[in-house]
C-alpha positions in Angstrom: 79.7 152.5 112.6 77.3 153.6 109.9 74.7 156.3 110.7 71.5 157.2 108.9 72.1 160.7 107.6 69.4 162.4 105.4 68.2 159.0 104.3 71.7 157.6 103.5 74.0 155.2 105.3 77.0 157.3 106.2 80.4 156.3 107.6 83.4 158.5 108.1 86.8 158.8 109.7 89.6 161.3 109.5 93.2 161.4 110.5 96.8 162.2 109.7 99.1 160.0 107.5 102.9 159.6 107.3 103.9 161.6 110.4 107.6 161.0 110.7 109.2 161.3 114.1 112.7 160.2 115.4 113.3 159.9 119.1 116.7 159.7 120.8 117.2 158.4 124.3 120.4 158.6 126.3 121.8 156.4 129.0 122.1 157.9 132.5 125.7 158.9 132.0 124.7 160.4 128.6 127.3 158.4 126.7 125.2 155.7 125.0 122.4 156.7 122.7 119.3 154.8 121.5 117.3 155.9 118.4 114.1 155.0 116.7 112.4 156.5 113.6 108.7 156.0 113.2 106.2 156.7 110.4 102.9 157.2 112.2 99.4 157.1 110.7 96.3 158.1 112.8 92.6 157.6 112.1 89.9 158.7 114.4 86.3 157.4 114.4 84.3 160.2 116.1 81.0 161.9 116.3 81.6 164.8 114.0 78.8 164.3 111.4 77.9 168.0 111.6 81.2 169.0 110.0 80.0 167.1 106.9 76.4 168.2 106.6 76.0 171.5 108.6 79.4 173.3 108.1 80.0 172.9 111.8 83.6 172.0 112.7 83.2 172.3 116.5 83.7 168.5 117.0 86.6 168.1 114.6 90.1 167.2 116.0 92.3 169.0 113.5 94.8 166.7 111.7 97.5 169.2 112.4 96.7 168.7 116.1 97.1 164.9 115.6 100.6 165.5 114.1 101.6 167.7 117.0 100.4 165.2 119.5 102.8 162.6 118.0 105.8 164.8 118.7 104.5 165.9 122.2 103.9 162.3 123.2 107.3 161.2 121.9 108.9 163.9 124.1 106.9 162.7 127.1 108.3 159.2 126.8 111.4 159.6 128.9 112.2 155.9 128.8 112.8 153.9 125.6 109.6 151.9 124.6 108.5 149.6 121.9 106.6 150.8 118.8 103.6 148.8 120.0 103.5 150.6 123.3 103.8 154.0 121.6 100.9 153.1 119.3 98.8 152.1 122.3 99.8 155.3 124.1 98.7 157.5 121.2 95.4 155.6 120.6 94.6 155.7 124.3 95.2 159.5 124.4 92.8 160.2 121.5 90.0 158.1 122.9 90.4 159.4 126.5 91.1 163.1 125.8 88.4 163.8 123.3 84.8 162.9 124.4 83.6 162.6 120.7 86.3 160.1 119.7 85.0 156.5 120.0 87.9 154.6 118.4 91.5 155.4 117.5 93.5 153.5 114.9 97.2 154.0 115.0 99.6 152.4 112.5 103.3 152.8 112.8 106.2 151.6 110.6 109.6 151.6 112.3 112.6 152.3 110.2 115.4 149.7 111.0 118.3 151.8 112.4 120.8 149.3 113.8 123.8 150.0 116.1 127.1 149.6 114.2 130.2 147.8 115.4 133.6 149.5 115.1 136.7 147.4 115.8 134.4 144.7 117.2 132.7 147.0 119.7 129.1 148.4 119.6 129.3 152.1 118.8 127.7 154.3 121.5 126.0 156.6 119.0 126.6 155.2 115.5 123.8 153.5 113.5 123.3 152.0 110.1 120.1 151.4 108.2 118.9 147.8 108.0 116.3 146.3 105.6 113.2 144.7 107.1 110.7 147.0 108.9 108.8 146.5 112.1 105.1 147.4 111.9 102.2 147.7 114.3 98.6 148.7 114.4 96.7 149.5 117.6 92.9 149.9 117.6 91.7 151.3 120.9 88.0 151.9 121.8 86.8 154.3 124.4 85.8 151.3 126.5 89.5 150.2 126.7 89.0 147.3 124.2 92.1 146.7 122.2 93.1 145.0 119.0 96.9 144.8 118.6 98.7 143.6 115.5 102.5 143.6 114.8 104.4 142.6 111.7 107.4 142.5 109.5 107.7 144.1 106.0 110.6 143.6 103.5 112.2 140.5 105.1 114.1 139.2 102.0 115.4 135.7 102.3 117.1 133.3 99.9 118.5 129.7 99.9 120.5 128.3 97.0 119.4 124.7 97.4 117.0 122.4 99.4 114.0 123.6 97.4 111.9 122.0 94.7 108.5 122.1 92.9 106.9 119.2 91.2 103.6 117.3 90.7 101.6 120.5 90.0 98.7 120.8 87.5 99.8 120.4 83.8 97.9 121.5 80.8 98.6 122.8 77.3 99.9 126.1 78.7 102.4 124.5 81.2 106.1 124.6 80.2 107.6 124.7 83.8 109.5 121.5 84.4 109.4 119.5 87.6 112.4 120.0 89.8 113.8 119.0 93.2 116.7 121.5 92.9 116.1 125.2 92.6 116.7 128.5 94.3 114.1 129.7 96.8 113.8 133.5 97.3 111.0 135.6 98.7 110.3 138.8 100.6 108.3 137.9 103.7 105.5 140.1 104.9 104.1 138.9 108.2 101.3 140.1 110.4 100.3 138.6 113.7 97.5 139.6 116.1 98.0 139.4 119.8 95.4 137.8 122.0 95.2 140.8 124.4 91.7 142.3 124.1 92.0 145.3 126.5 94.4 147.9 127.5 94.5 146.4 131.0 95.8 143.0 129.8 98.8 144.2 127.9 102.2 143.1 129.5 103.8 145.8 131.5 107.4 144.5 131.0 109.5 147.2 129.3 110.2 146.5 125.6 108.2 143.2 125.8 106.9 143.7 122.2 110.3 144.6 120.9 111.7 141.3 122.2 108.6 139.4 120.9 109.1 140.9 117.5 112.7 139.7 117.4 111.7 136.3 118.7 109.0 135.9 116.0 111.4 136.9 113.3 113.9 134.4 114.6 111.4 131.5 114.5 110.3 132.4 111.0 113.9 132.5 109.7 114.9 129.3 111.5 111.9 127.5 110.0 112.6 128.8 106.5 116.3 127.9 106.5 116.5 124.8 108.8 119.8 123.9 110.6 123.0 125.6 109.5 124.6 122.5 108.0 121.7 120.4 106.8 119.0 123.0 106.0 115.4 121.8 105.4 113.8 120.8 102.1 111.0 123.0 100.8 108.6 121.2 98.4 106.9 124.5 97.7 106.6 128.0 99.0 103.1 127.0 100.2 104.5 124.2 102.4 107.2 126.4 103.8 104.8 129.3 104.5 102.5 126.9 106.4 105.4 125.5 108.5 106.6 129.0 109.3 103.1 130.1 110.4 102.6 127.0 112.5 105.9 127.3 114.2 105.1 130.9 115.3 101.7 129.9 116.8 103.2 126.8 118.5 106.0 128.9 120.0 104.1 132.0 121.2 100.8 131.3 123.0 99.9 135.1 123.2 99.7 135.2 119.4 96.1 134.5 118.2 96.7 134.5 114.5 99.4 135.1 111.9 99.2 136.0 108.2 102.1 135.5 105.8 102.6 136.8 102.3 105.6 135.3 100.4 105.9 136.2 96.7 108.1 133.7 94.9 111.0 135.8 93.6 112.3 133.8 90.6 115.8 132.9 89.8 115.6 131.5 86.2 118.3 129.0 85.1 120.4 130.4 82.3 121.3 128.2 79.3 123.0 129.7 76.3 123.0 128.2 72.9 123.8 129.0 69.3 122.7 127.6 66.0 125.2 124.8 66.3 123.8 123.7 69.7 124.2 124.6 73.3 127.5 126.1 74.3 126.9 127.1 78.0 125.1 124.5 80.0 123.3 125.3 83.2 124.6 123.4 86.2 122.7 124.9 89.1 125.1 127.8 89.0 124.0 130.7 86.7 120.6 132.3 87.0 118.6 135.3 85.8 117.1 137.0 88.9 113.7 138.6 88.3 110.9 139.8 90.4 108.5 140.6 87.6 106.3 138.7 87.1 106.4 136.8 90.3 104.3 134.2 92.1 102.0 135.4 94.9 101.5 133.1 97.8 99.7 134.1 101.1 97.8 132.4 103.8 96.7 133.0 107.4 96.7 130.6 110.4 94.5 131.2 113.4 93.8 129.4 116.7 90.2 128.2 117.0 87.6 131.0 117.1 90.4 133.6 116.2 90.3 135.9 113.2 92.9 138.2 111.7 
């Protein structure tokens, strides 16, 4: 919130960015291990104006202290927990422990370490790095008010058929032909906001948000691809994006809104010709993959009176 300082409107926050922490948990017999790797960013809204205008740092929470708090709180978590619950735990600590802190904003990106299978069996302590990343942001106020957002970054998907694009605006600069047969590839970024508005309304079920993340991802993928044998036709990235967003809201009543960004990663048909005419003809089989330049398509879908 802006304050009037020496005749100016003044807003400030401070925090610590890119705090990397890994946490390993072990089963009761010590044999099976579980691991997460998180990149944590913290921002505090606090009453520390004097540090800016009077050289008085007595109300400043040092950013090094914030970093150390991440490691200390990770150690205190004796049971495996979701990235959302860890973000809430951190934000709640900063708003409750420091009287001058009015709001804490904690963003975390989870690196996708996945358990490997060896000889068809899950390995007790072996992991490989996946691709898409699980993200979250928890905004917690001293009153206990909460805004919780989760998301996916880097979810790359492609289908080799059942996609087209036709009937778009044509003018003197348009050379793209209409088609009902093309590759469709994109890298999905999704953000969804939960309807929980206070710390006291958050589900207490262990790993609830981890399960919800996987469920949302599954719904998005199922809607994009369609059934394994028949698939589903996409008349445009826009239409597919909308169907994906709608499916998520219809499936999960505790999600208030969802935002999707789906750049159109192009696979350009390759035809080769010489001065005597074409000698390699494209037959929906050879493409030039390129992500520069690419189309940019994004939209959000919210329930009535809900905002991202």
